[in-house]
N, C-alpha and C positions, 0 to 999 in steps of 0.2 A: 144877641147871645141867647142860646136855648134855655128854657126854664130849668132843666135839670142842672146844667152847667152853672147857672146863676145860684141855684140852691146849694151846690157844692161849695162855691166860693163863700156864700153867706154863712153857711154852717161852719166852715173852717175858721172864719174870722170870729164868729160868735162863741165857738167852743175853744178858742185859743187858750193854751195853758191849762186846760182841764184834763184830768185823767180818769180812767175807769176806776170804780171802787176798789181800793186795796191793791192797785197795780200802778205800773208806770206807763201803761198803754195810753196813748193819746185818746181822749174821749171821742174825738170826731170819727174814729174808726167805727164806732157803733152806729151813728146815723148813716154813715156811708154804706155800711153793710146792710142796713135795713133798706135803704134806697135800691141797692143793687139786687137784693132779694126780691123786691117788688118789681123791678124791671125784668128780672128773670122769670117772674110769674106772669108776665104779659100785662101788667097793670098800666093804666094811662100815665102820661107824662105828669099830670097834676098829682096823682097818687104817689108816684116816685119822688117828685119834689117834696111833697108833704112828708114822706118817709124820711128823707134826708134832713128835713127841718123839724121833725116831730118833738125834739127836746128843747128847741130854742126858747119857747115861751116859759117853760118850766125851769130851765137851768141856766139861762143867760139873761142879758139885759135887753134882748129883743122884745119888741112889743107887737101886739096884734096889728096896730096901725102900720108899723113898719113892714110887716109881712104882707098886708093888703096892698101897700104901695108897691112893693117889689114883685109880688107873685100873684096878686089878685085875691079877692074874697074866697073863692072856692078852695084854694090851697090853704089860706089862713084858717078857714073854718075846719079843714081836716086836721090841721095842727092843734087847734083848740080841742077837737074831739079826742085826740090822742094824749092830751095833757091832763095832769091832776091840777085842777084850778084852785082848790082851797087847801092850802098848806096848813091852815089852822086846825084842820080835822086830824084825828088820830090816824096812824098808819092803817089800821083795820078799816076805819070808815072810808078813807080814800080808796082803798082797794075794793071794798064792797061797792062803792059808787061806780068804779070802773066795771066791775062784773055786772051790776044792774043795768048799766048803760048799753051793754052788748046786745040785748034783745031788740032794742029800737035803733041800733046803729045802721047807717046805710052801708052798702057793700064797700064803697070807697073808704069809709071810716074804719070798717072792720079790717080791711086789707092792711091799713097802716098799723092798727093796733096789734094785729096778729103777727106781722113781720117784726115789730118791736119786741114783743114777748118771746117770739121764737129765737131771735138773735140773742136776747138776754139769757135764755135757757141754754143755748148752745155755748155761750161764753162761760156760764156756770159749769157746764159739764166738762169743758176743756180745763178749767181751773181745778175742778174736783180731781180729774185724772192726773193733773200735774202736782197738786198740793195737798189733796185729801180733804177731809171733813173740816179742817181748820178754816176753810174759806167762808163758811157760814157766819163767822164772826164779823165779816165785812158789812153785813147787811143790818138794817134797822130791826129786822126780825129774823129769827133763825130758820133752820131747815123745816121744821114742822109748819110754821106759818107760811113760808114760801111755798111749800107743797100745797097747803090749803088754797092759796091764791091761784097758782097755776092750774091746779086740778079744777077749781071752780070756774076758771075761764074756759077750760076745755069742755066742761059740762054745759056751760051756758051757750057755747058755740055748737054743740052737738047737732041741733036741728038744721044748721047751715053748713055742716061739714062738707057736703057734696058741692057746694057753691064756690068754694075757694080751696085749692089744694093745700095751701100752707096751714090750714086748720088741722088737717090730718098729720102734717109734719109736726105741728105743735103738740098734738096728742102723743105722738111717738117720742118726742123729746121729753115730755113729762114722765113717760114710762122709763126712759133711759136714766134720767136724773134721780127720780124718786122711787122707781120700781113699780108703781101702779098709779092709776088716776083716781079711783074711787076712795072716798074717805069715810 
């Protein structure tokens, strides 16, 4: 079985019965969309698989060792890079850690992280259009903090914008959702 097909099955089982924040949408639609976005951007099979698996360590019972066994260390390490590993930290500290890590991230790591954030923002925009500002109540932090987080990611990625087309798409999405990038 191909790596991506295996990742789809693994993610579907791992995220079974989970839904997206504040919706009835099956959670697995998010990692699938991230993987397909990466595939459409011409990323490697390992990056696509990691995109599909990117939330398994953070949000399911899956372990690093199980990912290594099923998909190999390179894919498992990409999943680790896209995960918030220390849930004991505050929301702000976890997000700052993600932002700070972008400058040293490999291109493969960056691709998974950017596709994840881009799909999250596109989902937020769709929900905003459908339900209005009330959607910000679904999140651990409201609109202002979400704006800070996504704008900070875009700013951190600015020097690498030409290296991966989805970085430009992420910047456009931040502008659509929040109106501007600069804070």
